[in-house]
DOPAGU-310096 format. One record per atom (N, C-alpha, C): x, y, z. Coordinates in pm, whole numbers, plus 50000, padded with zeros to 5 digits. Each point is the difference from the previous one (the first is absolute). Last residue first. Layout:
// residues N
XYZ...
***
This chain:
// residues 456
524686409138018500685009549912499395013950021500454947950248499325012950000500815009749915499354943950093500815010249936499195012949993499904954550340499275009449916500985010249941500744946750168500255014150027499235008649902500234946350230499575008849893500255014550040502814955050155499015009950041499655008949882501574948149952500515013750003498905009650041500194947950161499505008949895500605014050013502884958650173498815007450043499525008949886502704951349944500195014250027498705006250049500304954449859500735001650125500205014650038497944987849587499154995750110500675002250135502515008049609498965010250016499094996650117503254968549875500635011750062498995011250024498544962049769500264996750140500665011750073499335004249535498725000650072500204996950148503704995649719499655014150012498685001750076501334956649901500895005850102499725014950019497694977549658499524995850132500885005550113501305008649549498735006650032499514996450139503864978449834500275014150026498725007250041499564955449867500725001050126500275014650036498104990449578499034998650109500685001450136502735000049617499215012250008499004999350115502474961649920500925010550038499245013350017497784961749830500155000050146500935011050050497445010249550500714988250044500175001050151497165030749782500484993149881500714987050035496065020050310501425002049976500474992049880495504995850169500265011649916501465002549971497704965450287500244996649860500445011649914498584997450483501384995649978500324997249854496565032850339500024989949896501444997049960497345019950447501245001449925500044988549899496235028350336500304988349917501245002949918498625020450502500135002349857500184986649930497825021550504500844990649926500075004449855496965008050446501225007549969501014990649935494434996349975501194995950073501225008049956495215023949955500704988449943501214996250084495545022650214501255003849936500704987849941494614998950065501095005850077501205003149914496704959849843499795013250058501255005350070500634985749547499505004450130499424988450078502315000349561498585003249991499455005450132505174996349738499194999050120498565004549975504134999449705499384986850015498854999950101502785038449895499664995049867499214986950009501875021750385498675004849964499614996049858504384990050209498884990850027498655005149954504755012249741499475001650135498704992250018504354991749661498565001950003499515001150144504835013849715499384989650082498515003450012504815016049711498545000250007499544988150083504805032349942499354987150022498495001950002503635034749981500014991949879499394986350015500275037250326501244992449992500064990849878496145025850099501075009949989501364993249989496284972950079499955005349863501105010349979499414983250432500584989849912500025005149857497835026650317501455000550019500714989849911495295000150001500525012349938501515000850012497844964150212499904998449855500535012449928499735001350471501074991049956499974998349849496585024750199501265007450007501154991449950495814979750036500015009649890501305008149998499314969150358500174993349870500075009949885501855012550485498664998149945500174994949857503714997150425499605002549861498494998149983502574992650411500305013749960499605003149856499554956350224499055009950051500265014149947501334957549694500335004450136499115011750041498154964449637500875011650014500355002550146498804953449693499495009350100501005011250024499214968449551500975004150102499395010450094499194959549610499165009950070500785003950125501524978249489499964998850145499125011350054500524970449498499985012450076500104996850149499784966849645500745010749934499895013350072499904946150201499285009149914500835011749954501154977950470499564993649877499315010549915501625000550489501055000849898499644991949876496845027650393500584987249958500935001349880499195045950257499214987949991500774988649937501855042550309499804995949861499334986449994500785020250425499695011649916499724996049855501224969050345498835006750054499605012049914503944973349916498764993749951498755006550055505075019449897499054998950111498694994049950504025011549724500024986950067498924998050106501395027749549498945002550099499834987350082503414998749691500005014550021498965004150103500414954449871501315004150051500025014950034496204981449796500094995350138501345003950062499285009249543499195008850083500074995950147502164972049693500675012950004499245009850089498014959149910501144998150089500795012950016496534999849689499464999650135501114998050103501174998049550499705013850038499365000650139500944957749812501255007250024499745014350046496314973849872500574995250126501295007450033498035009549587499185005150110500554995650134501944982749610500395013950018499225006450115498854956249877501365000250056500455014350027495854994249783499934995250139501375000550066499755010049542499415010850079499934995950147501464967349698500975010950010499505011550084497094964449907501054995450090501075010850018496595008549684499495000450137501074995850100501024995649546499975014150039499505001550143499874957349817501405004150019500075014550044495804983049886500444994150125501455003850030498175013549590499345007250109500464994650135501494978349606500665012950019499385007750117498604956049808500755000750125500675013350026496894985049633501394995749977500885001150125495235011450006500134986949934501454995649988498955042950172499574989650094500214986349939500945036849727500974999050109499604989550104496995009849643501234993549951500994998050113496125024450101499684985849977501234992449952500425046650047499874993550131499734985149983500045025949611501354998850056499974993050135495895010049794500704989449926501414997950054497505035750176499424987150042500724988449931501185043749871500484997150135499484986550048498445015249585501434997249992500554996450137495405013349964500294986649946501484996749997497495032150358500745001849876500414986449944495485006350282501424998450029500755000949868495385025750011500584986549996501395000350061496855037850003499344990949909500524985850010499445038750357501194993549943499514988849911496785027850204501165008950018501294994149944495694978449970499535013850009501155009850019500424951549991500055006649869499505014450004499794971750387501385004049970500085007549867495834982050133500405011050090501415004749965498454962649773499255011749957500365012150085501754958550122500685005449881499285012349947498024977650365501305005350039500705006449880495934977349929499785012450074501325006650036500204957949794499505010049908499775013450069501364962150264501055005449913499495011049909497754970550339500085014450021500985006649902499204952150032498815006649944500075015250013503264968950185500225003049858498835007749940501455003350516499104991849918500215003949855502695019050340499304990450086499104990649921504555020749783498635004050032499354989850093505175016449895499234987850014498625004050050504135027049722498885000450094499334986550000505015024849851499104988549988498945001050108503345037949725499544994050125499074988549967503825037449756499214987849992499644995350141503255034949789498605004050013499054988149986505065006949960499204989449940498515003150006503485027750201499825002149858499174989349932501464999350467498805008049975499705001749852502584956750206500285013249946498705007749979500794959250302500834998949879500385013949949497364994750395500944989050015500874997749876496495034250056500755000650125501024988850015497005004649616500705012950015500895000450123496874964849847501424997949972500815012750021495214983650252500625008049895501464996449983495044980050200501444997950007500655007549884494944993550284500785007749903501484997750026494654978850115501434999350029500795007049889494824997650234500695004249879501485000350033495974971750269501225008249994500405002849856496454970250176499765012950068501145009849980499684952449863498795006249946499725013850058503754971650140500155004149859498785006949941502194990750479498625002949959500025004649854503964984050199499114996450110498545002049963503635011949712499974985450008499064995350112500795046449928499234994549889499974984849999502655026050305498614999050043499144993649892505204987249999499135011649980498594997650055504234975350222499184998749880499105012249986504595007250263498744992450015499254999449868505405004250014498795008350000498764991250020505194993650024498894991850052498715008150011503495032649892500414986550039498814992850060499725040949629499854996150140500514985850022499575024649574501175004450076500004994650143496424993249676501194992549956501285004550069495715022050074499994986350052501304992649967498295047049902501294996950061500114985650049496045023349792501155001749910501324994850055494604998350080501094991850054501285001349916494595015550133501095005849921501304994250054494564988350025501294996350058501105004649904494575010650112501055001949899501324997150069494844982750139501355004950032500805001949872494434999350172501024994949908501335006550034495344989950319500915009449936500974992649909496304987550343499724999249857500825010349922500234988050479499515013249960499625000549852501794960450188498855003250085499395013549962503944986849779498884991549960498755003150084504045021250110499475005449875498804991949953502344984250374499275012350034499395006149874502784963049943498744995950063499175012150038504295007549826499144994349896498654996050058503275014650299499545011149917499044995049893502184968150273498975007450075499435011649919503604975349818498804991650005498875007350072504195020449994499425000049865498704992049998502564999650392499285012549985499365001049861502724962850090498774999250078499185012949991504284997449776498974991249942498715000150080503135044150022500204985550016498784991949955501885048649813498914994450081500204984950012503875038349929499314989049933498944994350094502885050549935499464989350084499294989549914502115043849877500784987849978499564988450089498245047549929500504995450129500924987949990497335028749657501445002250023500614992450117497784975149712500475013349968499145010050077501104945550113499095011049966500735013049971500904948850027500985010949995499305013049962496474967949952501374994850009501005011349981495055005349978500304991750117501474996350020496335036549817501334997349946500714991650106494515013549887501074995150090501264997549918494525022549991501324999349936501034995650102494304995949924501125001550093501294998549921494205007449948501284998049931501145003750095495225005750082500074986349953501294997249923497315037150385501064996849904499984985249963497425032150308499334992549894500974995549892501005023050424500065007349874499224993249887500124981650451499905014550019499905007449868500714952250011498645003850044499855015250004504244983149895499074996249893498575003950038503335005650325500105010249896499074996849883500354968650351499345012350047500015010749892502354959849914498554997950000499255012550043504685001350022499554999349862498494998149993502144998450418499905013749951499525000449855500874958150190498825006050063499795014349952503934977249851498754994749942498745006250061504835024549946499284992450102498674995249945504885010649737498625004550023499304991150101505174995250046499175004049886498615004450041503854987050283499744988549913499115003749882501205030850355501244996249933499824988149906495595026250071501104999050094501234995349923495025028349877500834988149992501024999850111495105026349769501034998550103500764987049981497795027949595499604989550095501144998050099498345043449642500974990750060499334990050094498065024649530499985001150146500974989750059498245027249506500894990150061500035002550150496575010149534500615004350126500924989050049498375015049471499714991550116500655006150124500385015149525498815004650071499544990850111503994998549697498824992949951498745003550078504305017850116499755004049862498744993549943501474987850436499525013749996499675004549859501884956750065498705000950068499425014149986504404992449838498984993649916498615001650062503685015850251499825007949879498884994349914501344975550377499275012050040499715008849878502714962549933498624996150027499175012350034504655004949934499274998349876498574995650020503195003850365499385012649957499204998849870500704961750382500635003749874499335012649945499624993050526499544993749877500805005249882498824999150570501135002549912499744992449871496664995350298500265014350016501245004549923497054958949813500735002850123500355014850006495624988049727501424996549992500635002350136494925001149682500704999050129501454995849978495895027049706501014989449993500775000350132494845019449831501215000550082500874987849976496175029149675500274988650087501335001750073498355030749660499595002650137500234988450095499454988549487500435013050053499435002650138500504949249896499305010949935500535013250053502324946849959499395010750079499255009749910502614961249845499414995150125499275010750081502405006449569499194987949984499174997250124503165035949991498865003049914499054988049988504014993450235499155009450074498765003549919503294973549793499324992450105499055009150079502755020149677498974991849936499224991950104503715025450146498905008749959498874992049937503914976450117499315005250118498795008449961502834984749656499224989050056499215004650123503015030149803498844998049914499104989050054504035006650220499145011650023498744999049913503504967549958499134998050117499065011750022501854986949497500495004750129498984998450111498524989949553501145009149982500435006250132497684949349938499685014250012501255008649978497584946649945501235007749985499635014849996497444955550233499895011049905501345007449999497564949450178501145009249993499765010549892497214960850107499835010250103501105010549996499894961449716498785007649968499745011150103503534967550047500365011149910498785008349964500684972850464499394998449869500335012149912503184980850394498955009949980499464998349859503384975550422499475000049864498915010649993502944999750360500374986749951499514998349857501215048150186498844991049989500504986449953503235032950079498965004950089498814990650006503724991249708500505000350138498945004550101498884999649527500044986950065500655000150139499285035849647499295000450128500094986950078501885004949561500655009950085499385000150140498034972549671501334994950035500715009650096495935013749821499784989350099501324993950045500155031449651499675006550128499774989650109500634984449564501255005250055499765006850133496234985949771500744988350047501355004150058497385032749798499424996150130500704987750056501245015649570500365009950101499494995850139498744973649632501434998450028500455009750108495535003249843500214987950080501474997750035498855050549917499784987749923500144987950090498345049250176501194991949976499644987549922496675031650121500814999450122501244991749985497485029149595499664989550096500915000450121500265027449592499125005450105499534989350099503845015149623499684987650069499135003950120502035024749505499214999850123499804985750052504445009949712498595003249981499274999150133504704987949888499825014549988498545003949975501764954650035500585006850115499715014950001498644972349637499224996850118500535007050124502385004349597498725007049989499104997350121504134977149950500175013650049498695007749992500934947750063499345008449901500025014350053503914965350142498605003350025499455008149884504624985350044499184987950010498535002750027503575034149949500304990049896499044988150004499775037050313499975005949867500174989649890500334987950463498635003449964499915005249857504294990950175499234987649984498575003149956502725036250108500444993949875499224987249973499315021550409499375007449891500404994349864502054981050382498564997650001499305007049886504645007050067499754986449954498504997349991501385041650177500344999049857499674986149946499465006950462499015007649923500274998949851503064980650300498734992850004498975006849912504125021950059500124988449911498704992049997500185036150298500085004949861500084988449901500214991950466498645002549954499985004849855503434970350293500085010849902498615002149940501854980350490499134997249886500035012049908502204998050431500554989049921499084995749885499025036050322501415001949965500494989449901494885020950046500844989050048501435001349951496395039750117500604993449883500934988950048495785014250306501365004149963500474992749875494775013350107500984989350024501395004749959496415035550183500264992549878500994988950032497235042850241500154985650023500134992649866501295052050164499234992349904500264985150019502215035350253498565001350024499174991149910504885011750031499664989250093498504999950029503745022449633498584998750031499774987550085504235035949909499694985850006498564998750047503825040349821498614996250022499864984949997504395026250048498985008649941498594995550036504444979750095499765011250089498895009049947501494962049759499654995150133499665011450094501645006649552498564999250014499584994550135504665003949857499385012350046498514998850024503104956750057499695009349892499215011950051503514973850315498604999449957499765009749885504834979350043499225009950073498564999049954503114956349961499625012649938499365009450101503814961550090498555001950011499665013949947504414975549808499495007250117498475000449997504934975049785498565002049983499425005450130505355004649784499044991250064498555003749971504515016649834499665005450132498974991650073501514992249545500904994350101499715005550140496035009549698501204993349951500844994250113495725019950090501035009849965501314993149964494134992450075501334994049986500985010749952495024997450286500775006849898501404994149998494554985650188501475000250005500565008749888495264993150067500474998350137501505002250012496594999149616500565012850046500424999450147498414964449695499045005150098500455013250062502804977949698498785002949926498915005450092503974985050195500225012849931498775003949918500004958350211499875010650099500245013749938500694962149730498585001650029499785011250100504434988349910499405006449883498515002550022502314975450326500375014250006499405007649882499414953749999499275006050111500285014850014502434974949686498625002149953499155006350110504384988350116500035010849901498605003049949500554963150282500095012550075500015011949904500064957549806498725002250069500015013150076503994985149792499035005049902498655003050065503534979550251500195014349982498965005949904498644955950275501105003949912500005015149979498344977550465499565000449861501195004049914499484998250504500154986949938499464999449859500395037650334498694994449967500094986149938503935024750126499145000150119498674993149973503085006249643500484989950095499084999250121499105033649685499744986849941500444988950094501025044550114498584997050023499654986249943504335015849923499834997350142498554996550031501065013549564500574986850027499834996150147498665043549853499104989549954500534986050031501235042150312500344995249865499134988049962497795032550353501184991249994500324996249857497675047450095499654985950008501264991549994499115052250189500664992049896499664985350021497105046550131500734988250049500614992449883497105038549943501435002650011500804988450055494895003250128500585006449882501475003450021498344960050297499645014049984500585005549870498474950350278500905006649905499495014149976497654978450309501264993050026501095004949906495215013350009501045008750054501284992950038495744984549781500034999050146501085008650063499484998049523498725004250056500025000250152503754983349768499905014549983498715005150062500674953849996500985006250090499955015249991497314974649704499514999150138500965006950097501284997049549498865009150014499474999950142503454969749891500485013849998498865009850023498894954949954500755002150124500495014450011497994986749597499005001950106500685002250135502704989649630499465013649986498975002950108501644956549985501085009250041499535014449990497144966649843500064999850147501085009450052499684993249538498915008650048499965000350152503074971449795500435013849978498925009850043499154953250020500885004850107500465014449978495184977749850501375001949948500895006650104495994978350243500095005149863501455001949958498564981050428499735014349991500115005949861500854955050228498685001449939499655014749975504134986550207499924991349882498675001349927502365040250282499034989150016499984991349876504185030550231498974999949898499114987850019502785026250405500024989049901498865001149900501845045450204499394988050059499974989149895502245052850106500034987949918499414988350078500805045350169498754998849924499914987049922503885014650253498954995250088498684997849925504785014249872499124990949925498914994250089
***
């Protein structure tokens, strides 16, 4: 019973804590498939709870497919389901499903509320504006941790961050113009820039982020007036730009008369995150906050804080050229969830699950020199000398794992860093993620197989 630790008085329902203890012990390898669990009465005495609580905890663990009961023979840790050995996607950056929040129930309740208390015809027709006053007020409430206050007239509701990025690029640049970014950058930006007939060029940086002097030089060299920055738990490096560097970047952009797109999807995962650049220079920054990375991609909702309410018509006109509107039903659901607290409860569940998965990753990849900070929904893992990133990605795929090599993010110059991004939200649960990460760790520790030619 080494896996048994005291329950927390503030940790939620005790039966769920018991199921979480079991899941954590299985993920960390303290309990193994086939291990017999202690009798429920013995566990109840050890934890100081009643027998019914332990029974409910075991039932919950069985629902999570962690345990199997065999009557008088006892209860045993389940063997991993077959799909664990088939395919686990560690390449897609999505928030993990929270263990203690029933998203299905939230969705059913929210849609039922909208169907009975809203005008369904309004939910199913065109909404070509940037959100109703109620929607914008809810967005301002959601953004309050980042901004002490923000005028609702500056907020626009968009169908996801990618649409917001493309609309901002169309609004602020002309074909052939250059957009500046760090050498490691979100791949969706590069796609948008290229598809819209613009150019993208890297700006030098260090461990604290983009270098202000290099930014000014690049603005002069390329005649660039638009800069993209992902400042908090950056994708893929997981680095957060500190406050003083943010201030220097904003001042450098002002001297170069450049506008900044601040793409900030991970701010709510960071401990003591610095204030956004948009709070330092609100008239120079397009701030984008998406719910896809902190709640659910299916909501397809992002909030944009414009540098000036007067630019809204141009921005919405640009967005309507490829995405007419944010989906009214999704926007209404998001607004309802923010108003009734469901969005905050879901966020708390995702944050808790993210911390647990980061702890799991830290246990499996303990070397801090190879894996980046233990926050957010991905890690950036440096490769041992015997692996090339592309070879490792191919070998992982052959083992049923998908990871993202660095050339997906790298703008240059020179060779990309020898590292991979490992996303932690793709596993169905921690048990599946643990198996996938352990398989990846074993692959990293092994040597690449020699290629052989088949001659017939």
